[in-house]
Every structure is written in structure tokens, then in C-alpha cells.
C-alpha positions in Angstrom: -158.0 1.3 34.0 -159.8 0.8 30.7 -159.7 3.7 28.2 -163.3 4.6 27.3 -162.3 6.0 23.9 -160.0 3.5 22.2 -159.1 6.0 19.5 -157.8 8.8 21.7 -154.2 8.9 22.7 -154.3 9.4 26.4 -151.6 6.9 27.6 -148.0 6.6 26.5 -145.7 3.8 27.7 -141.9 4.2 27.3 -139.9 1.0 27.6 -136.4 1.6 28.7 -134.7 4.4 30.8 -131.3 5.9 30.2 -130.9 9.2 28.4 -133.3 8.3 25.5 -136.1 7.1 27.8 -136.0 9.9 30.3 -135.5 12.7 27.8 -138.6 11.4 25.9 -140.6 11.1 29.1 -139.5 14.5 30.3 -140.4 16.4 27.1 -143.7 14.5 26.8 -144.7 15.1 30.4 -143.7 18.8 30.4 -145.8 19.5 27.3 -148.7 17.0 27.5 -148.5 15.3 30.9 -151.0 15.1 33.7 -149.6 18.2 35.4 -151.7 20.0 32.8 -155.5 19.9 32.4 -156.5 17.1 30.1 -153.0 15.8 30.0 -151.9 12.3 29.0 -150.5 9.6 31.3 -146.8 9.0 30.8 -145.4 5.7 32.1 -141.7 4.6 31.9 -140.9 0.9 32.5 -137.3 0.3 33.3 -135.6 -3.1 33.7 -133.7 -3.4 37.0 -130.8 -5.3 35.2 -129.9 -3.0 32.3 -126.9 -0.8 32.7 -126.5 2.6 30.9 -124.1 2.4 28.0 -122.9 6.0 28.2 -119.3 6.5 29.2 -119.3 10.3 29.4 -121.3 11.9 26.7 -121.2 15.1 24.7 -124.3 17.1 23.7 -125.1 19.8 21.2 -126.4 23.3 22.1 -129.9 21.9 21.6 -129.6 20.3 25.1 -130.0 23.7 26.6 -133.4 24.1 25.0 -134.3 20.5 26.0 -133.5 21.0 29.7 -135.2 24.4 29.8 -138.3 23.0 28.2 -138.4 20.3 31.0 -138.0 23.0 33.7 -134.6 21.8 34.9 -132.3 24.5 36.3 -129.0 24.7 34.5 -127.1 25.1 37.8 -128.8 22.0 39.2 -128.0 20.1 36.0 -124.3 21.1 36.2 -124.0 20.2 39.9 -125.9 16.8 39.6 -124.2 15.6 36.4 -120.6 16.7 36.9 -121.2 18.6 33.7 -118.8 20.8 31.8 -119.2 23.1 28.8 -118.7 21.9 25.3 -118.0 24.6 22.7 -117.2 22.2 19.8 -114.7 19.6 18.7 -111.0 19.8 18.3 -109.6 17.5 15.6 -106.0 16.4 15.9 -104.0 14.5 13.2 -107.1 14.0 11.0 -105.8 15.7 7.8 -102.2 14.5 7.3 -101.2 13.1 10.7 -98.5 15.5 11.8 -98.3 16.9 15.4 -99.4 20.4 14.2 -102.4 19.0 12.3 -105.2 20.6 14.3 -108.5 22.3 13.5 -111.8 23.2 15.2 -115.4 22.6 14.6 -116.9 25.2 16.9 -120.6 25.6 17.8 -120.7 29.3 16.9 -121.5 29.9 13.2 -119.0 31.7 10.9 -119.0 35.4 10.8 -121.8 36.7 8.5 -123.3 33.3 8.0 -125.6 32.7 6.1 -126.2 36.2 4.7 -122.7 37.0 3.6 -120.3 34.7 1.6 -117.0 35.2 3.5 -115.2 32.3 1.8 -113.5 34.3 -1.0 -112.1 36.8 1.5 -110.8 34.1 3.8 -109.2 32.3 0.9 -106.9 35.4 0.5 -105.5 34.8 3.9 -105.8 31.1 4.5 -102.1 30.6 4.7 -101.9 32.9 7.7 -105.0 32.1 9.8 -107.2 29.0 10.1 -110.8 29.1 9.0 -112.3 28.7 12.5 -110.0 31.4 14.0 -110.9 33.8 11.2 -114.6 33.2 11.6 -115.3 33.2 15.4 -113.5 33.9 18.7 -114.5 30.4 19.9 -111.4 28.6 18.8 -109.2 31.0 20.8 -111.5 30.6 23.8 -111.1 26.8 23.6 -107.4 27.1 23.3 -107.4 28.9 26.7 -110.0 26.6 28.4 -112.4 29.5 28.8 -116.1 29.3 29.6 -118.7 30.3 27.0 -120.2 33.0 29.2 -119.9 34.9 32.5 -121.3 34.3 35.9 -123.8 37.0 35.4 -125.1 35.6 32.2 -128.6 34.1 32.7 -129.1 30.4 32.8 -129.0 28.8 29.3 -128.0 32.1 27.7 -124.6 32.4 26.1 -121.9 34.6 24.9 -120.4 31.8 22.8 -122.7 29.0 21.8 -122.3 25.8 23.8 -123.5 22.4 24.7 -122.3 20.1 27.5 -120.2 17.2 28.5 -122.0 15.1 31.1 -121.9 11.9 33.1 -124.5 9.7 31.4 -125.4 7.7 34.5 -125.9 10.8 36.7 -127.8 12.5 33.9 -130.3 9.6 33.7 -130.7 9.8 37.5 -131.4 13.6 37.5 -133.9 13.2 34.7 -135.7 10.3 36.5 -135.9 12.4 39.7 -137.3 15.4 37.9 -139.7 13.4 35.7 -141.2 11.5 38.6 -141.0 14.2 41.3 -142.0 17.2 39.3 -143.6 16.2 36.0 -145.7 13.3 37.2 -144.2 10.5 35.2 -145.1 7.0 36.5 -142.0 4.9 36.9 -142.1 1.1 37.0 -139.0 -0.9 37.6 -139.8 -4.3 36.2 -139.0 -6.8 33.4 -141.2 -6.9 30.3 -141.9 -10.5 29.6 -144.4 -10.3 26.8 -145.5 -7.9 24.1 -149.3 -8.4 23.6 -150.5 -7.9 20.1 -150.0 -9.5 16.7 -146.9 -8.5 14.7 -149.2 -7.3 11.9 -151.3 -5.2 14.3 -151.1 -2.7 17.1 -149.4 -3.4 20.4 -152.2 -3.7 23.0 -150.2 -4.1 26.2 -147.1 -5.3 27.8 -147.0 -8.1 30.4 -144.5 -7.4 33.2 -143.1 -9.7 35.8 -144.4 -8.1 38.9 -146.9 -5.4 37.7 -148.9 -7.5 35.4 -150.4 -6.2 32.1 -149.8 -2.5 31.2 -152.0 -1.0 28.4 -151.3 2.1 26.4 -152.3 3.8 23.2 -148.7 4.6 22.1 -145.5 2.6 23.0 -142.0 4.2 22.8 -139.1 1.7 22.4 -136.1 3.0 24.2 -134.6 -0.5 24.9 -131.3 0.2 23.2 -129.8 -2.2 20.7 -132.2 -4.9 22.0 -135.0 -3.0 20.3 -137.5 -5.1 22.1 -140.6 -3.7 20.4 -139.6 -2.4 17.0 -136.9 -4.9 16.2 -137.8 -8.0 18.1 -141.6 -7.8 18.1 -142.2 -6.1 14.7 -139.1 -7.4 13.0 -138.4 -4.0 11.3 -135.2 -4.5 9.4 -131.9 -2.9 10.4 -130.0 -1.1 7.6 -126.3 -1.6 8.2 -123.9 1.1 7.0 -120.6 -0.5 7.8 -119.8 -0.2 4.0 -119.6 3.6 4.5 -118.6 4.1 8.2 -116.2 1.3 9.2 -116.0 1.8 12.9 -117.9 -0.9 14.9 -115.9 -1.2 18.2 -114.7 0.9 21.0 -112.6 0.7 24.2 -113.5 3.2 27.0 -112.2 4.2 30.4 -112.8 6.9 33.0 -109.7 8.5 34.5 -109.1 11.3 37.1 -107.7 14.7 36.2 -104.0 14.9 37.0 -104.8 18.1 38.9 -108.3 18.1 40.5 -108.2 21.9 40.3 -106.5 22.1 36.9 -108.0 23.3 33.6 -111.1 21.8 32.1 -111.1 21.6 28.3 -113.8 23.5 26.4 -114.2 21.0 23.7 -114.2 17.3 22.8 -110.8 16.3 21.7 -110.7 13.8 18.8 -107.3 12.4 17.9 -107.0 10.3 14.8 -105.2 6.9 15.0 -104.2 4.1 12.6 -107.6 2.4 12.6 -110.0 5.0 14.1 -109.9 7.9 16.6 -109.6 8.6 20.3 -112.2 10.7 22.1 -111.2 12.7 25.2 -114.0 14.4 27.2 -113.3 16.5 30.3 -116.0 16.6 33.0 -115.6 18.7 36.1 -114.7 15.5 38.1 -112.8 13.3 35.6 -112.0 12.5 32.0 -113.8 10.0 29.8 -111.5 8.6 27.1 -112.1 6.0 24.5 -110.8 4.6 21.2 -113.4 4.0 18.4 -112.0 1.7 15.7 -112.8 -0.7 12.8 -112.5 -4.4 13.7 -111.7 -4.9 10.0 -108.5 -2.8 10.4 -107.4 -3.6 14.0 -107.8 -6.4 16.4 -108.7 -5.7 20.1 -105.1 -6.2 21.3 -103.8 -3.5 18.8 -106.6 -1.2 19.8 -105.8 -1.6 23.5 -102.1 -0.7 22.8 -103.3 2.4 21.0 -105.5 3.6 23.8 -103.0 2.8 26.6 -100.3 4.7 24.7 -102.6 7.7 24.4 -103.4 7.6 28.1 -99.7 7.4 28.9 -99.0 10.4 26.8 -101.9 12.6 28.1 -102.0 11.7 31.8 -99.9 10.6 34.8 -101.8 7.4 35.5 -100.3 4.0 35.1 -101.8 3.3 31.7 -101.1 -0.4 31.8 -103.1 -0.9 35.0 -106.5 0.6 34.1 -109.4 -1.6 33.2 -110.8 -0.9 29.7 -114.4 -1.4 28.8 -115.1 -3.0 25.4 -118.1 -1.9 23.3 -119.3 -3.4 20.0 -122.0 -2.0 17.7 -123.5 -2.2 14.3 -123.5 1.1 12.5 -126.8 1.8 10.9 -130.5 2.5 11.5 -133.9 0.9 11.2 -135.8 0.8 7.9 -138.7 2.5 9.8 -138.8 4.1 13.2 -142.5 4.5 13.8 -144.6 1.4 12.9 -148.2 1.2 13.8 -148.5 2.4 17.5 -144.8 1.9 18.3 -142.0 4.4 17.9 -138.3 3.8 18.5 -136.0 6.5 20.0 -132.3 6.2 20.8 -130.2 3.1 20.0 -133.3 1.1 19.3 -133.8 3.3 16.2 -130.1 3.3 15.2 -126.5 4.0 16.2 -123.3 5.1 14.5 -120.0 6.0 15.9 -120.0 9.0 18.4 -118.0 11.3 16.1 -119.7 14.8 16.3 -121.9 13.6 19.2 -124.9 12.8 17.1 -126.5 10.1 19.4 -128.1 12.4 22.0 -129.1 15.0 19.5 -131.1 12.4 17.5 -132.8 11.5 20.8 -133.7 15.1 21.3 -134.9 15.6 17.7 -137.0 12.5 17.8 -138.6 13.3 21.2 -139.2 16.9 20.2 -140.9 15.9 16.9 -143.1 13.4 18.8 -144.0 16.1 21.4 -144.7 18.8 18.8 -146.8 16.5 16.5 -148.2 14.0 19.0 -151.3 12.5 17.3 -154.6 13.2 19.0 -156.0 9.8 18.1 -155.2 6.5 16.3 -156.8 7.6 13.1 -154.1 10.3 12.5 -151.2 8.3 14.0 -150.3 6.7 10.7 -149.9 10.1 9.1 -147.7 11.2 12.0 -145.7 8.0 11.5 -145.2 8.6 7.8 -144.0 12.1 8.4 -141.6 11.0 11.2 -140.2 8.1 9.1 -139.5 10.4 6.1 -137.9 13.0 8.3 -135.6 10.7 10.2 -134.6 8.5 7.3 -133.3 11.7 5.7 -131.6 12.7 9.0 -129.8 9.4 9.4 -128.5 9.6 5.8 -127.3 13.2 6.2 -125.5 12.3 9.5 -123.7 9.4 7.7 -122.7 11.8 4.9 -121.4 14.3 7.3 -119.3 11.9 9.4 -117.9 10.3 6.2 -116.8 13.7 5.1 -114.2 13.7 7.9 -112.6 10.5 6.5 -112.9 11.4 2.8 -111.0 14.7 3.2 -108.1 13.1 5.1 -104.9 12.8 3.3 -103.4 10.3 5.7 -101.7 7.4 4.0 -100.2 5.6 7.0 -102.7 2.7 7.1 -105.2 0.8 5.1 -108.0 2.3 7.2 -107.5 5.8 5.9 -106.9 4.6 2.3 -110.0 2.4 2.3 -112.1 5.3 3.7 -111.3 7.3 0.5 -112.3 4.6 -2.0 -115.0 5.8 -4.2 -117.3 2.8 -3.6 -117.4 3.7 0.1 -118.6 7.3 -0.5 -122.3 7.9 -0.8 -123.4 9.5 -4.1 -125.1 12.3 -2.3 -121.8 13.3 -0.6 -119.7 12.8 -3.7 -122.0 15.2 -5.7 -121.7 17.9 -3.0 -118.0 17.6 -2.9 -117.9 18.1 -6.7 -120.1 21.2 -6.3 -118.1 22.6 -3.5 -115.0 22.7 -5.5 -116.5 25.8 -7.2 -118.8 27.3 -4.6 -118.9 27.3 -0.8 -121.5 25.3 1.1 -124.8 27.3 1.6 -128.2 26.3 3.1 -129.4 26.1 -0.5 -127.4 22.8 -0.9 -129.8 21.0 1.5 -133.5 20.3 1.3 -134.6 20.8 4.9 -134.7 24.1 6.9 -133.7 22.3 10.2 -130.8 20.2 8.9 -129.0 18.2 11.5 -125.6 19.5 10.3 -125.9 23.0 8.6 -123.9 24.3 5.8 -121.8 26.1 8.4 -120.7 22.8 9.9 -119.7 21.6 6.5 -117.6 24.7 6.0 -115.7 24.2 9.3 -114.8 20.6 8.3 -114.0 21.3 4.7 -111.8 24.3 5.3 -110.4 23.0 8.5 -109.1 20.0 6.5 -107.7 22.1 3.6 -110.4 21.5 1.0 -109.9 23.6 -2.1 -112.8 25.8 -3.3 -112.2 28.0 -6.4 -115.3 30.2 -6.5 -116.4 32.3 -9.5 -115.7 35.9 -8.6 -118.4 38.3 -9.7 -119.7 41.7 -8.6 -121.7 40.1 -5.8 -118.7 38.1 -4.5 -116.5 41.2 -4.5 -119.1 43.2 -2.5 -119.3 40.3 0.0 -115.6 40.2 0.3 -115.5 43.9 1.4 -118.2 43.1 4.0 -116.3 40.0 5.1 -113.1 41.9 5.8 -115.1 44.2 8.1 -116.6 41.2 9.8 -113.1 39.8 10.3 -112.0 43.0 12.0 -115.0 42.8 14.2 -114.2 39.2 15.1 -110.6 40.2 16.0 -111.9 42.9 18.3 -114.5 40.6 19.9 -111.8 37.9 20.4 -109.6 40.3 22.3 -112.5 41.5 24.5 -113.8 38.0 25.3 -110.3 36.6 26.0 -109.9 39.3 28.7 -113.4 39.0 30.1 -114.4 35.3 30.1 -113.7 33.2 33.2 -112.1 29.8 32.8 -114.3 26.7 32.8 -113.5 25.5 36.3 -114.2 28.9 37.8 -117.7 29.2 36.2 -118.6 25.5 36.7 -117.7 25.8 40.4 -120.0 28.8 40.8 -122.8 27.1 38.9 -122.4 23.8 40.9 -122.7 25.7 44.2 -125.8 27.4 42.9 -127.2 24.0 42.0 -127.0 22.6 45.5 -130.4 22.1 47.1 -131.5 25.1 49.1 -128.8 27.4 47.8 -129.9 31.0 47.2 -128.5 31.9 43.8 -129.2 35.6 44.2 -126.8 36.0 47.1 -123.9 34.0 45.7 -120.8 36.0 44.9 -119.7 36.6 41.3 -116.6 35.2 39.7 -115.6 38.9 39.7 -114.6 38.4 43.3 -112.1 35.8 42.3 -110.9 37.4 39.1 -111.1 41.2 38.6 -111.3 41.1 34.8 -114.0 38.4 34.6 -116.9 40.8 34.2 
């Protein structure tokens, strides 16, 4: 059908499915789709031959808002995606490599943050208690595999802040079902054979193998590393950052839990190795495990030995018999993300190693900005594109800084990988300047230029002080007053930890209740509480 007003944005075509494509489609359709008066037409074209790359992904707490905004029940999501709760990341052997080298980056902010500077007060007791344990009950809850809330807590609400671990394939299927069945997204399974439009002009349409020519006013490239529209058609350069973040390879595997009814971890486990690190993600149904490494510091055979050794140490499976999946990637991002009437979201825009689970949150942030600032017509699209490109270039650079921080702070000297990561020429100037500053004052929101930073000053505090960074703050009257308030906050935190450890159910209990609630036709109002299974779980 021909658009009678060529300037008005009324049709959006998304090329590519997976998490990136369907999250974008869901948010667009929920806010602007044809289920609302005057809504736009949202079409998603998905190749029948492209497999989802995800091997069991972690999300940030932002995913709760994303799912709620789309209108998906949390219980339905948990049941359909074999999801589990993620309350942060547990880092093992990152600082000096010993067996007791462990710290947490939890999702709950430090006590008093950002109004009260608690760092001087914590420095007085840092030899007796870790930073995360002093600042939030979440580390202790993770140690005990506890859930972040109770059965009676409303969907998407929390006692302790949380995101999810999920099965990426099942997640895409749930989103596709919801987007097409509830939100009115048009789904076309077909090959895109031709991009119609000059490389120095707008894209007019796409020619597909079976559905012919498909026109739109805005095209979203979610074609992964192929970057069919932004990369291949428009030739937007890719800025590689392997000089800063060395990791460019991964081996991955899915394995069963040793005990199908055993504990489910509350966090992503990240264990440092000689040339990278191993992720370990527990879903309700299985574990997803992988080794991310630098091909400059390890060959594939050495990497395979590392991962199989880890599997042998942490599970009862025959580690030598499992099939490992090899992944390769170029760490970096596109010079621009929105060019003319084409916007890239997901791996078509960029990708870096999965440390701190930044991939899905960048999809969420990009789709959310598109939805919130969707241009009404072509005349203002270039303004929206300029704003988007500025914002997301900054965000990619800050993510790289934050991930590099983990390597810069390490004191491991057992391999060239760790030594090379600390060479000054591999450290961005922006990060080096902040580290110099933070030797004399703790990170605060004032150290960053955006209100909605991808990684807040609180996240920097957890990594810095989890890895033993030394801050020697100037002690003035204000700092002394804050220290008194901080000690009261620490006492409150201790009391809260005791209460929550006695009251919160474990992950498997709560996930089981939520999964049953999420089954089609189940009446959530009549389901029994966890209280029936555990008297002190109220």
C-alpha cells in the first residue's frame, strides 16, 4: 500500500529477529503500534536460516521495565524462558588469583548512595568486611542462593534489585508470540535479497524472496554481525577496540544441573583464567557455561582445556565428552548507528565481550530511546539520528571504560594476558584520568556527564573496592558527619540482612511458584504461597 504522505513515519520495518529484533518490535508496537488509534505499522522480517547466537543470557534490572512495558506477565516470562533471578555478578580470582579471591557486584546500590559518602567509614573496617557485604544484604543473599523477593511480592517489584538469566532462544519465541498475537506486529519469514535505495540516499524498500518488495519509512537493522543495512549497504565503518579489550573468542556449552532440584545461583559467576574468564549462568533447567578469551594469548586447544577443566571441577558430567560451540567476534562498534532512515540495534551496531551483560541492556536502551523519541516525519529524523548517535557513541565508550577497569585493577601476574591488560597504552585516557582522581575521592555521579549512565558511580565503587583499590580521601567536617551517618546505615544494613536471610525463599522455590503461575489458564490468585512450604518465608 502506498503511503500518501511520504514525509510521515507510519511504517517501520525491522530486519532480523532474535532478542534485538523482537525487543525493538515489542516496545515500538506497545507504544506506537496499530493497537492504538493512529498507530504505526510495525513489520519484522526474519530469515528462516539464521540461528540465535545467545547461549543463555544475563540481563540487567532494566528488563523488568521492558517486559512490563510490553505487557508480558513476569510469571509467564519465567515459565516460558526457563528464567532465573540475577542479582549481580560474583567475580572469582580476578584480583590476585587465589582461591579466596572473591567479590560481588550486586544490583542493589550501596547504603546511602548517592546522598551520603560512606567510603571513609567503610575504609575504617575494610580489613574485616568486604565492601559489598558492608553496603547491602544482597551479597549474603547470593551466597545462600536466595530469591530477591517473596511469593507475595507483586510482579516486577522487588525486595532486592534483580534482573534475569534466560534462555535466549525461548526468549525470542516468547517475544515473537506476544508481539504478533497481542501487539499486532506483522511477521514475515523470508530472505532479504536486495536493499533498494542508493548508498547516499534513503532506503526505499527491501526486496524479499517470496514476499516481493516491502516499503517503509524507517528501517531497523537487527541482522547481527552481518549488519545487512547499516554495514553492508551503507558501509558505515566499524571501530574496532581490540587494542583495549583483548577478548575476541569464546567457547560455550549447556549442561544439566547435577541435581535437578538443587540450588540455583542468584548471580552470574565469572571466574578469571590465564587468557580470559569463564561465565557460569544457572537457569531453572540447566547451566550455560563458556570461556571468553583472547586469541592473541591462547589458541583454541588451550582454551578448550581450560573450559573442560572448569566443567570437571564444577559438575559431575564427563567434561571430555561434551561438544563445545566456538564463537568469534570483533570487539567494537559502528562509527554511526543511525544513518539517514536506517538505525542499527544489537550486534549490527556493535558487540564486546559479555562481561557485565551489556549486550541486552544496549538493545533495551536503544529501543527505548527510539520509542521515546520516534520522529514524526522525515524532516526531523536527522535531528533524532544526531541525538541518538551522540548518546550511543558515549555509551559504548563508557562501557569499554568500565569493562577495562576490571582488568586494570587486577594484580595477577601469572600470564602475559593480565600483564598486557595493565599496560598504559591499552588504557583509555578517560579511564586513566578517573583512576587518578579516585585515589583521593570516591566515585560520585558528578564524575560523569550523563544522568542516565550505563554504569553508575555505584557500579564503579563495587568494582574498585571489591578489587582492593586504594582511596585516600581528604577528611573534612562534611566527611566526618557523613561517617557518622554511614555507621548508622551499616547497622541498619546488618539488621536488614538478618531479617531477609530469615524471610526470603530460595530461588528454586520462588521460581517454581512463578512458573506454575505462568502456565496458560492458571489462576494466580488461588495458588498457594511459599509459606506453605517454608514457614519462615513470609
